[in-house]
C-alpha positions, 0 to 999 in steps of 0.5 A: 775673341776680339783679338781674333776678329779685330787687327787694327793697323798701327796709326800712321797718319796725323789727324786730318783737318779735312775729316769730320769727327762725330760722337758715336753712340759707343762714346768714341770720337768717330773719324769720317771722310765725306767725298761729295761728287754731287751724285744721286747716290751716297755709299757708306763704306765699311772697310775690312779688318787690318785696314783703315780709313786712309787706305779706303780713301786712297782706294776710292780716290785713285780707283773706285770713284774714277769710274763710279759716279757716286758720293762716298763716305768712309768712317773709322771703326772705334779702336782703329786709327784716330778713332779713339774709344774702347777696344773694337767690338761688334757692338761698337761697329754697329754704333759707328755705322748707325752714327754715320747713317743718322748724320747723312739722313738727319744732318745732311738730309739725304734720303734713305732711298739714296743710300747704298751700303758697301761692306767688305769682309768684316765690314759686312757685319755692320752693313748687314746690321744697318740694312736690317734696322734702317731703310737703304737703297741697296747693300753690296757685300764684298767677300762677306762672312756668314758669321765670325765663328763660321769663318773657322767652324762649319756650324749649322746654327748661330751660337749665342756668342757668335759675332756678325750673324749676317746669315740670320740678318739677310732674310730680313733685309728689304733691299737688293743684296749684291754679293761679290766673292772670290772663288779661291778666298783663303780667309772667308770660304767661298760657300759663305757667299753661296749661303748668304745669297741663297738666304737673301730676301731680295737677290741681286745677281751675284758676282763670283770671281774665278781665281780671286782670293780674299784681298785681290778680287779687283785683280781678277775681275776686269769688269768689277767697276762696270758691275758696280755701276 
C-alpha cells in the first residue's frame, strides 16, 4: 500500500544551509523552509506525491508569492528528499505537519488564527488531519482525495485500513474549506471534490476548473491567484 501511495522523487539537491531542520515526532530529521514576507497570514504547504520541498519552493518563489502576500512554510515528508527517517507512511506525514504547526505556534509565537493550510493532492491528507485536530484560520485543498482507496475504488464506507480519510474529517473541521479541483482530473476523480465540499462543515465557494487535470490547474485557471487572494 505504501509503495502505491508514496513515490518520492530521487533527491537531486545537496543539504541547504538556509533550511531549518526540526525533529519530527516520527523520529525523522524534518527539512523546513520558511519564507517570511512580514504578512499577516502564514501558509503551511503540504505538497503532492512525487514532489519535494525544492519543487514547491521554486513554485512559490517564481509564481505564487509574486501575487499572494503571505508568509509560507514548506516541509519535506519523512522519507522524501533530505528528510531522513523511515519509509513514508500516513502516520509519519501527520507527525511531520504537526511538528511544523507546533514550531510556528510555540517557537515563532504565530497565532493559530493566522495560519492557513494548503494541501495539494496527497498533501490534503495531513492538512485535513491537522485542521481537525488543531485550530487554524482556513484550509485550502488542491486536487484533494476523499481517501486513498477511493482513488481507485468507489467505496461507500471508509475501510479500517484506508489512508487519509479526508471525507470523514471535513465534517469535524471548524474553519472554512476552499476546494480547488480540475474537472478532467485523471488521477483523483472530480467527484472527490464534490463529496468533500458537500460534507464540509464550513463551506467556502469551490473552484472547479474546466479542462484542467490533476497537475495543470494553473494552466487552465487564469484567475487562480486572484481566487487564492
